[in-house]
C-alpha positions as CSV (number, residue, x, y, z in Angstrom):
1,M,7.6,4.5,-3.2
2,L,6.5,5.6,0.2
3,R,8.7,5.4,3.2
4,V,6.8,4.1,6.4
5,S,8.3,6.8,8.5
6,T,6.4,9.4,6.6
7,A,3.6,7.4,5.1
8,T,0.1,7.3,6.5
9,A,-3.1,5.4,5.7
10,G,-4.2,8.4,3.8
11,A,-1.2,8.4,1.6
12,I,-1.7,4.8,0.8
13,A,-5.3,5.4,0.0
14,N,-4.3,8.4,-2.2
15,G,-1.8,6.3,-4.0
16,I,-4.4,3.6,-4.7
17,R,-6.9,6.1,-5.9
18,V,-4.4,8.0,-8.1
19,D,-1.9,5.4,-9.3
20,G,-3.9,2.2,-8.8
21,E,-1.5,0.9,-6.3
22,A,0.8,1.7,-3.5
23,E,4.2,0.3,-2.7
24,I,6.0,0.4,0.7
25,Q,9.4,-0.8,1.8
26,V,10.2,-1.4,5.5
27,I,13.1,-2.6,7.5
28,G,12.6,-3.9,11.0
29,P,9.7,-5.3,13.0
30,R,8.3,-1.9,14.1
31,A,8.2,-0.6,10.5
32,V,6.5,-3.9,9.4
33,N,3.8,-3.5,12.1
34,Q,3.3,0.2,11.2
35,A,3.0,-0.6,7.5
36,V,0.4,-3.4,8.2
37,E,-1.6,-1.1,10.4
38,A,-1.6,1.6,7.7
39,I,-2.7,-0.7,5.0
40,A,-5.4,-2.2,7.4
41,R,-7.0,1.2,8.2
42,G,-10.5,1.7,6.7
43,Y,-9.8,4.7,4.6
44,L,-10.9,3.0,1.3
45,A,-13.6,0.8,2.6
46,P,-16.3,3.6,2.8
47,S,-15.6,4.2,-0.9
48,G,-16.2,0.6,-1.7
49,I,-12.6,-0.1,-2.4
50,D,-11.3,-3.5,-1.2
51,V,-7.5,-3.9,-1.2
52,Y,-5.1,-6.8,-1.0
53,C,-1.4,-6.8,0.0
54,A,1.4,-8.8,-1.7
55,P,4.5,-8.9,0.5
56,S,7.9,-10.0,-0.6
57,F,11.5,-9.9,0.7
58,M,14.1,-7.5,-0.7
59,T,17.7,-6.4,-0.2
60,I,18.1,-2.7,0.6
61,H,21.4,-1.0,0.3
62,V,21.8,1.3,3.4
63,E,24.2,4.4,3.5
64,E,25.5,4.3,-0.2
65,G,25.9,0.7,-0.5
66,A,28.0,0.1,2.6
67,E,25.6,-2.2,4.2
68,E,22.9,-4.5,3.0
69,R,19.7,-5.2,4.9
70,T,16.8,-7.5,4.2
71,G,13.5,-5.6,4.2
72,I,9.9,-6.3,3.2
73,H,8.3,-4.8,0.2
74,F,4.5,-4.4,0.3
75,R,2.5,-4.0,-2.9
76,V,-1.1,-2.8,-2.1
77,C,-3.6,-3.1,-4.8
78,P,-7.4,-2.8,-5.2
79,R,-9.1,-6.1,-5.4
80,H,-11.2,-4.7,-8.5
81,D,-10.2,-2.3,-11.3
82,L,-10.9,1.3,-10.2
83,R,-11.2,2.2,-13.9
84,A,-13.9,-0.2,-14.6
85,P,-17.3,1.5,-15.2
86,K,-19.7,1.2,-12.4
87,P,-23.0,-0.5,-13.2
88,R,-26.0,1.8,-13.6
89,V,-29.1,1.3,-11.5
90,V,-32.2,2.0,-13.4
91,E,-35.1,2.8,-11.2
92,E,-38.7,2.4,-12.7
């Protein structure tokens, strides 16, 4: 799980390349904006990887359970299976 304060678009791209998906938890409007910007960066597009994002609400316990905050969980996945074999192009 990446924290937005230390996450970068490169880290999200690497998570997708290595693990097949990336997950981010954020609290607050600025963090949501940063997360969406990081997801939208074009790090994966030049490699032909198209991604989609599935946001959901979640409850986060802050400071050892003393306080509960509502946050947003972003799951970022490639639109197509990265492990699928690429079609061969035969030139004649």
